[in-house]
VMD Tcl script that draws the C-alpha trace (Angstrom):
set ca {
  {0.14 -0.18 0.02}
  {1.34 3.26 -0.82}
  {0.86 6.44 1.33}
  {0.55 9.79 -0.50}
  {1.24 12.01 2.33}
  {4.56 9.81 3.44}
  {5.50 9.61 -0.31}
  {5.34 13.76 -0.69}
  {7.00 14.42 2.81}
  {10.22 15.38 0.37}
  {7.90 16.12 -2.52}
  {10.71 18.99 -3.57}
  {13.47 16.12 -3.86}
  {11.19 13.84 -5.82}
  {9.46 16.16 -8.10}
  {13.32 17.29 -9.23}
  {14.08 14.26 -11.50}
  {10.69 14.82 -12.98}
  {11.35 18.32 -13.95}
  {14.71 17.44 -15.39}
  {12.92 14.78 -17.36}
  {10.32 16.71 -18.76}
  {12.46 19.51 -19.60}
  {14.19 17.40 -22.37}
  {11.16 16.60 -24.06}
  {10.72 18.79 -27.69}
  {6.78 18.22 -27.83}
  {5.20 21.69 -28.97}
  {1.30 20.33 -29.70}
  {1.08 16.99 -28.30}
  {-2.43 15.69 -28.69}
  {-2.50 13.10 -26.06}
  {0.25 13.36 -22.83}
  {0.10 10.25 -20.52}
  {1.71 10.27 -17.25}
  {1.92 6.45 -16.41}
  {2.61 5.70 -12.81}
  {0.95 9.41 -11.71}
  {1.49 8.95 -7.91}
  {-0.32 11.40 -6.21}
  {-0.93 13.97 -9.41}
  {1.00 16.72 -7.87}
  {3.40 16.65 -10.85}
  {0.62 15.48 -13.64}
  {-0.82 19.29 -12.82}
  {2.25 20.30 -14.64}
  {2.02 18.36 -17.74}
  {-1.38 19.72 -18.50}
  {0.24 23.41 -17.52}
  {2.84 23.13 -20.27}
  {0.21 21.34 -22.68}
  {-3.12 22.68 -21.81}
  {-4.12 21.86 -25.69}
  {-3.80 17.93 -25.16}
  {-6.11 15.47 -23.46}
  {-4.34 14.34 -20.54}
  {-4.21 10.73 -19.70}
  {-3.02 9.69 -15.95}
  {-2.68 6.21 -14.25}
  {-1.35 4.37 -11.29}
  {-1.42 0.86 -9.81}
  {-1.99 2.32 -5.95}
  {-5.81 3.10 -5.66}
  {-4.42 5.35 -2.99}
  {-2.52 7.11 -5.42}
  {-5.05 7.54 -7.78}
  {-7.53 8.50 -5.51}
  {-4.95 11.16 -4.08}
  {-4.63 12.34 -7.85}
  {-8.23 12.49 -8.17}
  {-8.34 14.87 -5.27}
  {-6.28 16.97 -7.53}
  {-8.50 17.40 -10.16}
  {-6.74 14.55 -12.52}
  {-9.21 11.93 -14.22}
  {-6.87 9.18 -12.83}
  {-7.31 5.59 -13.12}
  {-5.87 2.55 -11.40}
  {-3.99 0.69 -14.42}
  {-0.72 -2.02 -14.57}
  {1.86 -0.65 -16.58}
  {1.97 -3.87 -17.93}
  {-1.45 -4.04 -19.35}
  {-1.50 -0.48 -20.61}
  {-1.34 0.07 -24.36}
  {-0.84 3.66 -26.10}
  {-3.99 5.18 -27.91}
  {-3.39 6.33 -31.38}
  {-3.28 9.89 -30.90}
  {-0.40 9.56 -28.21}
  {2.33 12.03 -28.81}
  {4.09 11.85 -25.25}
  {4.81 9.02 -22.92}
  {6.10 10.52 -19.43}
  {6.73 7.48 -16.65}
  {9.07 8.85 -13.73}
  {10.23 6.78 -11.14}
  {7.72 3.54 -11.95}
  {9.56 1.04 -13.96}
  {12.33 0.15 -11.42}
  {8.89 -1.83 -9.80}
  {8.13 -3.76 -13.10}
  {10.41 -6.83 -13.95}
  {11.55 -7.04 -17.37}
  {10.65 -3.34 -18.15}
  {12.84 -3.21 -20.94}
  {10.82 -4.94 -23.31}
  {7.83 -2.61 -22.11}
  {9.81 -0.10 -23.06}
  {10.55 -1.45 -26.21}
  {6.84 -2.36 -26.96}
  {5.30 1.15 -26.18}
  {8.16 2.75 -28.37}
  {7.11 0.41 -31.29}
  {3.37 1.41 -30.74}
  {3.50 5.12 -30.85}
  {3.05 7.22 -33.65}
  {5.87 8.36 -35.85}
  {7.26 11.75 -33.80}
  {5.92 10.66 -30.43}
  {8.04 11.17 -27.41}
  {8.80 8.33 -24.43}
  {10.65 9.92 -21.25}
  {11.38 7.58 -18.61}
  {13.12 7.87 -15.11}
  {14.69 5.35 -12.32}
  {16.37 5.51 -9.30}
  {19.51 3.59 -9.67}
  {20.24 3.26 -6.10}
  {19.38 -0.21 -5.34}
  {23.41 -1.05 -4.33}
  {23.69 2.01 -2.21}
  {23.63 1.85 1.97}
  {20.06 2.91 2.09}
  {19.32 -0.25 0.62}
  {21.69 -2.63 1.11}
  {21.44 -1.52 4.97}
  {17.26 -2.74 4.87}
  {18.63 -5.88 3.21}
  {20.82 -6.38 5.94}
  {18.69 -6.04 8.94}
  {15.84 -7.74 7.14}
  {18.09 -10.84 7.09}
  {18.85 -10.48 10.81}
  {17.95 -13.69 13.13}
  {15.25 -11.58 14.74}
  {13.23 -10.56 11.11}
  {14.20 -13.82 9.14}
  {10.92 -15.71 9.38}
  {8.65 -12.78 8.39}
  {11.12 -11.34 5.98}
  {13.56 -14.37 4.84}
  {11.92 -13.59 1.07}
  {12.37 -10.42 0.76}
  {15.90 -9.81 2.63}
  {17.09 -12.37 -0.25}
  {15.15 -11.14 -3.26}
  {17.84 -9.63 -5.55}
  {16.73 -6.29 -6.61}
  {14.75 -5.45 -10.17}
  {17.45 -4.61 -13.15}
  {17.88 -1.25 -13.74}
  {20.15 -0.43 -16.72}
  {22.79 1.94 -17.09}
  {22.24 4.90 -19.53}
  {23.56 3.16 -22.29}
  {21.45 0.10 -21.72}
  {18.31 2.28 -22.08}
  {19.63 3.65 -24.92}
  {20.04 0.63 -26.94}
  {16.62 -1.00 -26.11}
  {15.24 2.61 -27.68}
  {17.08 2.61 -30.34}
  {16.66 -0.81 -31.46}
  {13.10 0.03 -31.32}
  {13.35 2.83 -33.88}
  {13.91 5.68 -31.53}
  {16.42 8.95 -31.64}
  {17.60 8.68 -27.62}
  {19.09 11.34 -25.18}
  {20.07 9.09 -22.14}
  {21.89 10.22 -19.03}
  {22.49 9.45 -15.38}
  {22.59 11.89 -12.39}
  {23.57 12.00 -8.95}
  {21.76 14.17 -6.68}
  {23.42 15.05 -3.36}
  {19.98 15.59 -1.44}
  {20.30 17.69 1.57}
  {17.70 16.36 3.73}
  {16.29 17.74 7.28}
  {14.60 16.22 10.13}
  {15.22 13.22 12.58}
  {15.93 10.13 10.65}
  {15.26 11.22 7.38}
  {16.60 8.94 5.39}
  {14.68 6.39 7.47}
  {11.46 8.62 6.63}
  {12.31 8.69 2.82}
  {12.54 5.20 2.48}
  {9.92 4.40 4.59}
  {7.66 6.08 1.78}
  {9.32 3.80 -1.12}
  {11.58 0.85 -0.31}
  {10.11 -0.24 2.95}
  {6.37 -0.51 1.87}
  {6.77 -4.37 1.07}
  {8.20 -4.99 4.50}
  {5.80 -2.78 6.34}
  {3.41 -4.88 4.90}
  {4.73 -8.30 5.50}
  {5.13 -7.31 9.15}
  {2.51 -7.26 12.20}
  {1.35 -3.61 12.77}
  {2.84 -4.12 16.56}
  {6.39 -5.16 15.61}
  {6.46 -2.55 12.46}
  {7.87 -0.04 14.84}
  {10.60 -2.04 16.20}
  {11.90 -3.02 12.73}
  {11.86 0.70 12.03}
  {13.80 1.74 14.97}
  {16.33 -0.96 14.31}
  {16.82 0.05 10.93}
  {17.39 3.48 12.23}
  {20.07 2.80 14.12}
  {22.34 1.42 11.48}
  {20.98 4.17 8.62}
  {22.63 6.75 11.28}
  {25.87 5.19 11.25}
  {25.97 5.05 7.03}
  {24.36 8.59 7.14}
  {25.30 10.68 10.05}
  {23.71 13.97 10.32}
  {25.87 17.39 9.95}
  {26.52 19.50 12.89}
  {23.81 21.63 11.66}
  {21.13 18.68 12.15}
  {20.32 18.15 8.15}
  {22.13 14.77 6.34}
  {23.40 14.39 2.97}
  {21.69 11.81 1.02}
  {23.19 10.93 -2.61}
  {20.45 9.75 -5.19}
  {21.42 8.63 -8.42}
  {18.84 8.26 -11.16}
  {19.03 7.57 -14.50}
  {17.10 9.24 -17.53}
  {16.16 8.24 -21.14}
  {14.18 10.52 -23.52}
  {13.22 8.81 -27.26}
  {11.62 10.34 -30.02}
  {10.07 7.72 -32.44}
  {11.79 8.07 -35.74}
  {10.60 5.49 -38.42}
}
mol new
graphics top color blue
foreach p $ca { graphics top sphere $p radius 0.5 }
foreach p [lrange $ca 0 end-1] q [lrange $ca 1 end] { graphics top cylinder $p $q radius 0.2 }
display resetview
């Protein structure tokens, strides 16, 4: 289950890659703009502002996120991206911080690109931080004897494969696109007590929270907090540096 409020706790930091991604889309008057994985809709709104003449299509796999997007006036629907197909007038697809949750998403990108009309744009961004201390520490704590019975499957599960920029470029070029691909490490300065813990609570810790009983979930969080403070120590002013790698690709169909 996604918690829109928890996800938006670091809204400015989560929004910056979206804006960096969309800034590289050169579409002038698209007929239909699609936000796949719209989340709570706060960023979808900006797509409508940039292209006010376009039909705006938005979806997410989370009913909670779709409900939050609808509260913002976005006509969002609950859709699994694996099942989604572009309509004939789709000129822009944006999928931001979504495909890292989808096994085999390289094939999905290829299919979308082949189904889009000539000249359409496909823009995607995924976190590339699954080997960073924030995630390796979660797996280490989840694998401890105290948690092994409830979390063994999660602790041993390999992170989903996220490609590097060249990998995504190869996939999209093979599908008949011109591609601009890159990566960025954002040095995020977070505030508040245990800010890295709060960050991952809104994303990476969701499966663990779902697997644990409500009465022991705070215990796991407290144990993880101790370890995260070691690898992300607070600065003298109380803020914390949290480096975050993201991988981008913006493709235009050219057939």
